PDB file of N, CA, C, O and CB in Angstrom:
ATOM      1  N   UNK A   1      31.581 -42.458   8.291  1.00  0.00           N
ATOM      2  CA  UNK A   1      30.676 -42.052   7.236  1.00  0.00           C
ATOM      3  C   UNK A   1      29.304 -41.705   7.811  1.00  0.00           C
ATOM      4  O   UNK A   1      28.663 -40.746   7.382  1.00  0.00           O
ATOM      5  CB  UNK A   1      30.555 -43.156   6.184  1.00  0.00           C
ATOM      6  N   UNK A   2      28.864 -42.499   8.788  1.00  0.00           N
ATOM      7  CA  UNK A   2      27.583 -42.241   9.427  1.00  0.00           C
ATOM      8  C   UNK A   2      27.585 -40.886  10.129  1.00  0.00           C
ATOM      9  O   UNK A   2      26.586 -40.167  10.121  1.00  0.00           O
ATOM     10  CB  UNK A   2      27.254 -43.351  10.423  1.00  0.00           C
ATOM     11  N   UNK A   3      28.725 -40.551  10.737  1.00  0.00           N
ATOM     12  CA  UNK A   3      28.869 -39.280  11.431  1.00  0.00           C
ATOM     13  C   UNK A   3      28.752 -38.110  10.451  1.00  0.00           C
ATOM     14  O   UNK A   3      28.169 -37.077  10.782  1.00  0.00           O
ATOM     15  CB  UNK A   3      30.213 -39.227  12.170  1.00  0.00           C
ATOM     16  N   UNK A   4      29.296 -38.268   9.268  1.00  0.00           N
ATOM     17  CA  UNK A   4      29.236 -37.217   8.254  1.00  0.00           C
ATOM     18  C   UNK A   4      27.792 -36.946   7.835  1.00  0.00           C
ATOM     19  O   UNK A   4      27.394 -35.788   7.710  1.00  0.00           O
ATOM     20  CB  UNK A   4      30.081 -37.604   7.030  1.00  0.00           C
ATOM     21  N   UNK A   5      27.013 -37.989   7.618  1.00  0.00           N
ATOM     22  CA  UNK A   5      25.608 -37.821   7.244  1.00  0.00           C
ATOM     23  C   UNK A   5      24.796 -37.213   8.387  1.00  0.00           C
ATOM     24  O   UNK A   5      23.885 -36.421   8.145  1.00  0.00           O
ATOM     25  CB  UNK A   5      25.005 -39.168   6.832  1.00  0.00           C
ATOM     26  N   UNK A   6      25.114 -37.572   9.610  1.00  0.00           N
ATOM     27  CA  UNK A   6      24.409 -37.023  10.773  1.00  0.00           C
ATOM     28  C   UNK A   6      24.674 -35.525  10.895  1.00  0.00           C
ATOM     29  O   UNK A   6      23.756 -34.748  11.155  1.00  0.00           O
ATOM     30  CB  UNK A   6      24.840 -37.751  12.067  1.00  0.00           C
ATOM     31  N   UNK A   7      25.938 -35.117  10.705  1.00  0.00           N
ATOM     32  CA  UNK A   7      26.256 -33.680  10.755  1.00  0.00           C
ATOM     33  C   UNK A   7      25.575 -32.927   9.628  1.00  0.00           C
ATOM     34  O   UNK A   7      25.087 -31.813   9.820  1.00  0.00           O
ATOM     35  CB  UNK A   7      27.770 -33.459  10.684  1.00  0.00           C
ATOM     36  N   UNK A   8      25.544 -33.536   8.451  1.00  0.00           N
ATOM     37  CA  UNK A   8      24.893 -32.897   7.297  1.00  0.00           C
ATOM     38  C   UNK A   8      23.395 -32.724   7.544  1.00  0.00           C
ATOM     39  O   UNK A   8      22.830 -31.692   7.184  1.00  0.00           O
ATOM     40  CB  UNK A   8      25.126 -33.728   6.017  1.00  0.00           C
ATOM     41  N   UNK A   9      22.754 -33.701   8.143  1.00  0.00           N
ATOM     42  CA  UNK A   9      21.318 -33.639   8.406  1.00  0.00           C
ATOM     43  C   UNK A   9      20.993 -32.584   9.462  1.00  0.00           C
ATOM     44  O   UNK A   9      19.928 -31.970   9.412  1.00  0.00           O
ATOM     45  CB  UNK A   9      20.801 -35.007   8.856  1.00  0.00           C
ATOM     46  N   UNK A  10      21.909 -32.365  10.425  1.00  0.00           N
ATOM     47  CA  UNK A  10      21.672 -31.391  11.497  1.00  0.00           C
ATOM     48  C   UNK A  10      22.046 -29.969  11.091  1.00  0.00           C
ATOM     49  O   UNK A  10      21.652 -29.019  11.767  1.00  0.00           O
ATOM     50  CB  UNK A  10      22.454 -31.785  12.733  1.00  0.00           C
ATOM     51  N   UNK A  11      22.786 -29.803  10.018  1.00  0.00           N
ATOM     52  CA  UNK A  11      23.235 -28.478   9.596  1.00  0.00           C
ATOM     53  C   UNK A  11      22.055 -27.684   9.042  1.00  0.00           C
ATOM     54  O   UNK A  11      21.429 -28.100   8.067  1.00  0.00           O
ATOM     55  CB  UNK A  11      24.360 -28.590   8.537  1.00  0.00           C
ATOM     56  N   UNK A  12      21.752 -26.546   9.658  1.00  0.00           N
ATOM     57  CA  UNK A  12      20.623 -25.727   9.246  1.00  0.00           C
ATOM     58  C   UNK A  12      21.053 -24.405   8.616  1.00  0.00           C
ATOM     59  O   UNK A  12      20.205 -23.548   8.369  1.00  0.00           O
ATOM     60  CB  UNK A  12      19.731 -25.458  10.428  1.00  0.00           C
ATOM     61  N   UNK A  13      22.319 -24.219   8.354  1.00  0.00           N
ATOM     62  CA  UNK A  13      22.777 -22.937   7.803  1.00  0.00           C
ATOM     63  C   UNK A  13      22.247 -22.724   6.385  1.00  0.00           C
ATOM     64  O   UNK A  13      21.974 -21.586   6.003  1.00  0.00           O
ATOM     65  CB  UNK A  13      24.316 -22.872   7.803  1.00  0.00           C
ATOM     66  N   UNK A  14      22.099 -23.754   5.621  1.00  0.00           N
ATOM     67  CA  UNK A  14      21.541 -23.629   4.276  1.00  0.00           C
ATOM     68  C   UNK A  14      20.076 -23.212   4.312  1.00  0.00           C
ATOM     69  O   UNK A  14      19.629 -22.416   3.487  1.00  0.00           O
ATOM     70  CB  UNK A  14      21.687 -24.943   3.520  1.00  0.00           C
ATOM     71  N   UNK A  15      19.338 -23.749   5.266  1.00  0.00           N
ATOM     72  CA  UNK A  15      17.927 -23.387   5.406  1.00  0.00           C
ATOM     73  C   UNK A  15      17.790 -21.917   5.779  1.00  0.00           C
ATOM     74  O   UNK A  15      16.885 -21.234   5.300  1.00  0.00           O
ATOM     75  CB  UNK A  15      17.242 -24.271   6.464  1.00  0.00           C
ATOM     76  N   UNK A  16      18.680 -21.432   6.627  1.00  0.00           N
ATOM     77  CA  UNK A  16      18.641 -20.029   7.018  1.00  0.00           C
ATOM     78  C   UNK A  16      18.926 -19.138   5.822  1.00  0.00           C
ATOM     79  O   UNK A  16      18.272 -18.110   5.645  1.00  0.00           O
ATOM     80  CB  UNK A  16      19.647 -19.751   8.141  1.00  0.00           C
ATOM     81  N   UNK A  17      19.882 -19.513   5.010  1.00  0.00           N
ATOM     82  CA  UNK A  17      20.212 -18.718   3.824  1.00  0.00           C
ATOM     83  C   UNK A  17      19.035 -18.689   2.849  1.00  0.00           C
ATOM     84  O   UNK A  17      18.759 -17.658   2.236  1.00  0.00           O
ATOM     85  CB  UNK A  17      21.466 -19.283   3.127  1.00  0.00           C
ATOM     86  N   UNK A  18      18.356 -19.802   2.710  1.00  0.00           N
ATOM     87  CA  UNK A  18      17.191 -19.857   1.822  1.00  0.00           C
ATOM     88  C   UNK A  18      16.075 -18.971   2.370  1.00  0.00           C
ATOM     89  O   UNK A  18      15.403 -18.282   1.604  1.00  0.00           O
ATOM     90  CB  UNK A  18      16.692 -21.317   1.658  1.00  0.00           C
ATOM     91  N   UNK A  19      15.874 -18.983   3.678  1.00  0.00           N
ATOM     92  CA  UNK A  19      14.842 -18.128   4.276  1.00  0.00           C
ATOM     93  C   UNK A  19      15.157 -16.654   4.045  1.00  0.00           C
ATOM     94  O   UNK A  19      14.268 -15.881   3.689  1.00  0.00           O
ATOM     95  CB  UNK A  19      14.716 -18.410   5.784  1.00  0.00           C
ATOM     96  N   UNK A  20      16.405 -16.261   4.241  1.00  0.00           N
ATOM     97  CA  UNK A  20      16.789 -14.870   3.990  1.00  0.00           C
ATOM     98  C   UNK A  20      16.604 -14.512   2.517  1.00  0.00           C
ATOM     99  O   UNK A  20      16.185 -13.399   2.200  1.00  0.00           O
ATOM    100  CB  UNK A  20      18.249 -14.630   4.415  1.00  0.00           C
ATOM    101  N   UNK A  21      16.907 -15.428   1.631  1.00  0.00           N
ATOM    102  CA  UNK A  21      16.703 -15.193   0.206  1.00  0.00           C
ATOM    103  C   UNK A  21      15.238 -15.008  -0.142  1.00  0.00           C
ATOM    104  O   UNK A  21      14.896 -14.145  -0.952  1.00  0.00           O
ATOM    105  CB  UNK A  21      17.273 -16.337  -0.595  1.00  0.00           C
ATOM    106  N   UNK A  22      14.373 -15.806   0.459  1.00  0.00           N
ATOM    107  CA  UNK A  22      12.931 -15.665   0.222  1.00  0.00           C
ATOM    108  C   UNK A  22      12.399 -14.345   0.768  1.00  0.00           C
ATOM    109  O   UNK A  22      11.555 -13.706   0.139  1.00  0.00           O
ATOM    110  CB  UNK A  22      12.172 -16.831   0.857  1.00  0.00           C
ATOM    111  N   UNK A  23      12.888 -13.940   1.930  1.00  0.00           N
ATOM    112  CA  UNK A  23      12.470 -12.651   2.497  1.00  0.00           C
ATOM    113  C   UNK A  23      12.915 -11.508   1.591  1.00  0.00           C
ATOM    114  O   UNK A  23      12.142 -10.587   1.331  1.00  0.00           O
ATOM    115  CB  UNK A  23      13.049 -12.463   3.921  1.00  0.00           C
ATOM    116  N   UNK A  24      14.153 -11.560   1.110  1.00  0.00           N
ATOM    117  CA  UNK A  24      14.659 -10.514   0.217  1.00  0.00           C
ATOM    118  C   UNK A  24      13.855 -10.469  -1.087  1.00  0.00           C
ATOM    119  O   UNK A  24      13.570  -9.389  -1.604  1.00  0.00           O
ATOM    120  CB  UNK A  24      16.153 -10.746  -0.088  1.00  0.00           C
ATOM    121  N   UNK A  25      13.496 -11.628  -1.612  1.00  0.00           N
ATOM    122  CA  UNK A  25      12.694 -11.667  -2.842  1.00  0.00           C
ATOM    123  C   UNK A  25      11.305 -11.085  -2.610  1.00  0.00           C
ATOM    124  O   UNK A  25      10.784 -10.374  -3.469  1.00  0.00           O
ATOM    125  CB  UNK A  25      12.578 -13.109  -3.364  1.00  0.00           C
ATOM    126  N   UNK A  26      10.702 -11.374  -1.468  1.00  0.00           N
ATOM    127  CA  UNK A  26       9.389 -10.822  -1.152  1.00  0.00           C
ATOM    128  C   UNK A  26       9.448  -9.305  -1.011  1.00  0.00           C
ATOM    129  O   UNK A  26       8.567  -8.602  -1.507  1.00  0.00           O
ATOM    130  CB  UNK A  26       8.845 -11.448   0.133  1.00  0.00           C
ATOM    131  N   UNK A  27      10.471  -8.801  -0.344  1.00  0.00           N
ATOM    132  CA  UNK A  27      10.639  -7.350  -0.210  1.00  0.00           C
ATOM    133  C   UNK A  27      10.827  -6.714  -1.580  1.00  0.00           C
ATOM    134  O   UNK A  27      10.272  -5.646  -1.840  1.00  0.00           O
ATOM    135  CB  UNK A  27      11.841  -7.018   0.704  1.00  0.00           C
ATOM    136  N   UNK A  28      11.593  -7.343  -2.455  1.00  0.00           N
ATOM    137  CA  UNK A  28      11.810  -6.803  -3.797  1.00  0.00           C
ATOM    138  C   UNK A  28      10.499  -6.749  -4.585  1.00  0.00           C
ATOM    139  O   UNK A  28      10.239  -5.769  -5.284  1.00  0.00           O
ATOM    140  CB  UNK A  28      12.848  -7.650  -4.552  1.00  0.00           C
ATOM    141  N   UNK A  29       9.680  -7.781  -4.481  1.00  0.00           N
ATOM    142  CA  UNK A  29       8.402  -7.797  -5.202  1.00  0.00           C
ATOM    143  C   UNK A  29       7.485  -6.688  -4.697  1.00  0.00           C
ATOM    144  O   UNK A  29       6.825  -6.018  -5.490  1.00  0.00           O
ATOM    145  CB  UNK A  29       7.712  -9.166  -5.051  1.00  0.00           C
ATOM    146  N   UNK A  30       7.443  -6.494  -3.380  1.00  0.00           N
ATOM    147  CA  UNK A  30       6.612  -5.440  -2.805  1.00  0.00           C
ATOM    148  C   UNK A  30       7.107  -4.066  -3.256  1.00  0.00           C
ATOM    149  O   UNK A  30       6.303  -3.207  -3.619  1.00  0.00           O
ATOM    150  CB  UNK A  30       6.611  -5.531  -1.266  1.00  0.00           C
ATOM    151  N   UNK A  31       8.414  -3.857  -3.237  1.00  0.00           N
ATOM    152  CA  UNK A  31       8.983  -2.575  -3.674  1.00  0.00           C
ATOM    153  C   UNK A  31       8.667  -2.299  -5.136  1.00  0.00           C
ATOM    154  O   UNK A  31       8.310  -1.174  -5.486  1.00  0.00           O
ATOM    155  CB  UNK A  31      10.499  -2.561  -3.460  1.00  0.00           C
ATOM    156  N   UNK A  32       8.791  -3.287  -5.978  1.00  0.00           N
ATOM    157  CA  UNK A  32       8.501  -3.104  -7.407  1.00  0.00           C
ATOM    158  C   UNK A  32       7.027  -2.753  -7.609  1.00  0.00           C
ATOM    159  O   UNK A  32       6.699  -1.895  -8.428  1.00  0.00           O
ATOM    160  CB  UNK A  32       8.862  -4.383  -8.206  1.00  0.00           C
ATOM    161  N   UNK A  33       6.149  -3.409  -6.871  1.00  0.00           N
ATOM    162  CA  UNK A  33       4.711  -3.119  -7.001  1.00  0.00           C
ATOM    163  C   UNK A  33       4.406  -1.699  -6.545  1.00  0.00           C
ATOM    164  O   UNK A  33       3.640  -0.989  -7.197  1.00  0.00           O
ATOM    165  CB  UNK A  33       3.875  -4.126  -6.183  1.00  0.00           C
ATOM    166  N   UNK A  34       4.994  -1.284  -5.443  1.00  0.00           N
ATOM    167  CA  UNK A  34       4.748   0.067  -4.933  1.00  0.00           C
ATOM    168  C   UNK A  34       5.316   1.103  -5.890  1.00  0.00           C
ATOM    169  O   UNK A  34       4.647   2.088  -6.205  1.00  0.00           O
ATOM    170  CB  UNK A  34       5.363   0.242  -3.531  1.00  0.00           C
ATOM    171  N   UNK A  35       6.530   0.895  -6.351  1.00  0.00           N
ATOM    172  CA  UNK A  35       7.148   1.859  -7.273  1.00  0.00           C
ATOM    173  C   UNK A  35       6.383   1.921  -8.589  1.00  0.00           C
ATOM    174  O   UNK A  35       6.308   2.981  -9.211  1.00  0.00           O
ATOM    175  CB  UNK A  35       8.619   1.488  -7.537  1.00  0.00           C
ATOM    176  N   UNK A  36       5.826   0.816  -9.012  1.00  0.00           N
ATOM    177  CA  UNK A  36       5.033   0.806 -10.238  1.00  0.00           C
ATOM    178  C   UNK A  36       3.784   1.654 -10.103  1.00  0.00           C
ATOM    179  O   UNK A  36       3.438   2.408 -11.013  1.00  0.00           O
ATOM    180  CB  UNK A  36       4.653  -0.613 -10.609  1.00  0.00           C
ATOM    181  N   UNK A  37       3.102   1.535  -8.966  1.00  0.00           N
ATOM    182  CA  UNK A  37       1.888   2.332  -8.775  1.00  0.00           C
ATOM    183  C   UNK A  37       2.222   3.806  -8.582  1.00  0.00           C
ATOM    184  O   UNK A  37       1.485   4.673  -9.052  1.00  0.00           O
ATOM    185  CB  UNK A  37       1.092   1.815  -7.573  1.00  0.00           C
ATOM    186  N   UNK A  38       3.315   4.099  -7.901  1.00  0.00           N
ATOM    187  CA  UNK A  38       3.739   5.498  -7.740  1.00  0.00           C
ATOM    188  C   UNK A  38       4.124   6.079  -9.099  1.00  0.00           C
ATOM    189  O   UNK A  38       3.790   7.225  -9.400  1.00  0.00           O
ATOM    190  CB  UNK A  38       4.934   5.607  -6.742  1.00  0.00           C
ATOM    191  N   UNK A  39       4.813   5.308  -9.908  1.00  0.00           N
ATOM    192  CA  UNK A  39       5.197   5.770 -11.240  1.00  0.00           C
ATOM    193  C   UNK A  39       3.997   6.073 -12.111  1.00  0.00           C
ATOM    194  O   UNK A  39       4.000   7.046 -12.864  1.00  0.00           O
ATOM    195  CB  UNK A  39       6.063   4.742 -11.917  1.00  0.00           C
ATOM    196  N   UNK A  40       2.970   5.241 -12.012  1.00  0.00           N
ATOM    197  CA  UNK A  40       1.756   5.469 -12.791  1.00  0.00           C
ATOM    198  C   UNK A  40       1.067   6.755 -12.359  1.00  0.00           C
ATOM    199  O   UNK A  40       0.634   7.541 -13.202  1.00  0.00           O
ATOM    200  CB  UNK A  40       0.797   4.284 -12.649  1.00  0.00           C
ATOM    201  N   UNK A  41       0.962   6.973 -11.047  1.00  0.00           N
ATOM    202  CA  UNK A  41       0.293   8.191 -10.580  1.00  0.00           C
ATOM    203  C   UNK A  41       1.121   9.430 -10.914  1.00  0.00           C
ATOM    204  O   UNK A  41       0.556  10.474 -11.240  1.00  0.00           O
ATOM    205  CB  UNK A  41       0.040   8.117  -9.065  1.00  0.00           C
ATOM    206  N   UNK A  42       2.444   9.332 -10.838  1.00  0.00           N
ATOM    207  CA  UNK A  42       3.293  10.470 -11.225  1.00  0.00           C
ATOM    208  C   UNK A  42       3.157  10.770 -12.710  1.00  0.00           C
ATOM    209  O   UNK A  42       3.127  11.935 -13.107  1.00  0.00           O
ATOM    210  CB  UNK A  42       4.766  10.188 -10.881  1.00  0.00           C
ATOM    211  N   UNK A  43       3.075   9.747 -13.520  1.00  0.00           N
ATOM    212  CA  UNK A  43       2.908   9.942 -14.954  1.00  0.00           C
ATOM    213  C   UNK A  43       1.592  10.662 -15.247  1.00  0.00           C
ATOM    214  O   UNK A  43       1.536  11.535 -16.114  1.00  0.00           O
ATOM    215  CB  UNK A  43       2.956   8.591 -15.690  1.00  0.00           C
ATOM    216  N   UNK A  44       0.550  10.299 -14.532  1.00  0.00           N
ATOM    217  CA  UNK A  44      -0.744  10.964 -14.694  1.00  0.00           C
ATOM    218  C   UNK A  44      -0.650  12.436 -14.302  1.00  0.00           C
ATOM    219  O   UNK A  44      -1.181  13.304 -14.995  1.00  0.00           O
ATOM    220  CB  UNK A  44      -1.821  10.259 -13.853  1.00  0.00           C
ATOM    221  N   UNK A  45       0.025  12.713 -13.193  1.00  0.00           N
ATOM    222  CA  UNK A  45       0.169  14.104 -12.723  1.00  0.00           C
ATOM    223  C   UNK A  45       0.969  14.927 -13.735  1.00  0.00           C
ATOM    224  O   UNK A  45       0.581  16.044 -14.078  1.00  0.00           O
ATOM    225  CB  UNK A  45       0.864  14.145 -11.329  1.00  0.00           C
ATOM    226  N   UNK A  46       2.083  14.374 -14.209  1.00  0.00           N
ATOM    227  CA  UNK A  46       2.907  15.107 -15.167  1.00  0.00           C
ATOM    228  C   UNK A  46       2.163  15.335 -16.493  1.00  0.00           C
ATOM    229  O   UNK A  46       2.341  16.369 -17.137  1.00  0.00           O
ATOM    230  CB  UNK A  46       4.216  14.349 -15.422  1.00  0.00           C
ATOM    231  N   UNK A  47       1.340  14.374 -16.889  1.00  0.00           N
ATOM    232  CA  UNK A  47       0.542  14.560 -18.105  1.00  0.00           C
ATOM    233  C   UNK A  47      -0.471  15.688 -17.916  1.00  0.00           C
ATOM    234  O   UNK A  47      -0.709  16.478 -18.829  1.00  0.00           O
ATOM    235  CB  UNK A  47      -0.184  13.250 -18.481  1.00  0.00           C
ATOM    236  N   UNK A  48      -1.062  15.755 -16.726  1.00  0.00           N
ATOM    237  CA  UNK A  48      -2.017  16.831 -16.432  1.00  0.00           C
ATOM    238  C   UNK A  48      -1.320  18.188 -16.437  1.00  0.00           C
ATOM    239  O   UNK A  48      -1.863  19.162 -16.959  1.00  0.00           O
ATOM    240  CB  UNK A  48      -2.699  16.591 -15.071  1.00  0.00           C
ATOM    241  N   UNK A  49      -0.131  18.256 -15.862  1.00  0.00           N
ATOM    242  CA  UNK A  49       0.625  19.521 -15.849  1.00  0.00           C
ATOM    243  C   UNK A  49       1.003  19.904 -17.270  1.00  0.00           C
ATOM    244  O   UNK A  49       0.907  21.073 -17.644  1.00  0.00           O
ATOM    245  CB  UNK A  49       1.900  19.403 -14.963  1.00  0.00           C
ATOM    246  N   UNK A  50       1.432  18.930 -18.065  1.00  0.00           N
ATOM    247  CA  UNK A  50       1.815  19.184 -19.462  1.00  0.00           C
ATOM    248  C   UNK A  50       0.621  19.722 -20.261  1.00  0.00           C
ATOM    249  O   UNK A  50       0.761  20.652 -21.054  1.00  0.00           O
ATOM    250  CB  UNK A  50       2.358  17.887 -20.120  1.00  0.00           C
ATOM    251  N   UNK A  51      -0.537  19.130 -20.040  1.00  0.00           N
ATOM    252  CA  UNK A  51      -1.740  19.586 -20.732  1.00  0.00           C
ATOM    253  C   UNK A  51      -2.117  21.016 -20.298  1.00  0.00           C
ATOM    254  O   UNK A  51      -2.521  21.837 -21.123  1.00  0.00           O
ATOM    255  CB  UNK A  51      -2.912  18.615 -20.457  1.00  0.00           C
ATOM    256  N   UNK A  52      -1.982  21.294 -19.016  1.00  0.00           N
ATOM    257  CA  UNK A  52      -2.313  22.627 -18.505  1.00  0.00           C
ATOM    258  C   UNK A  52      -1.361  23.691 -19.040  1.00  0.00           C
ATOM    259  O   UNK A  52      -1.761  24.839 -19.232  1.00  0.00           O
ATOM    260  CB  UNK A  52      -2.283  22.630 -16.981  1.00  0.00           C
ATOM    261  N   UNK A  53      -0.107  23.319 -19.281  1.00  0.00           N
ATOM    262  CA  UNK A  53       0.880  24.292 -19.752  1.00  0.00           C
ATOM    263  C   UNK A  53       0.737  24.588 -21.251  1.00  0.00           C
ATOM    264  O   UNK A  53       1.221  25.615 -21.726  1.00  0.00           O
ATOM    265  CB  UNK A  53       2.286  23.784 -19.460  1.00  0.00           C
ATOM    266  N   UNK A  54       0.084  23.706 -21.984  1.00  0.00           N
ATOM    267  CA  UNK A  54      -0.045  23.891 -23.441  1.00  0.00           C
ATOM    268  C   UNK A  54      -0.994  24.952 -23.759  1.00  0.00           C
ATOM    269  O   UNK A  54      -1.225  25.242 -24.933  1.00  0.00           O
ATOM    270  CB  UNK A  54      -0.472  22.641 -24.117  1.00  0.00           C
TER     271      UNK A  54
END
């Protein structure tokens, strides 16, 4: 039983998976922020073109 707890304490594969998950979440947040700002500027440009065409 002691050996089982020792192996469990030394196992770092779960920590690695959590780190990869945190990195993926950070990348997703950055992408959403960038796409949001690009979408806003595109909306402004398209509104200007729409106004010019009227």
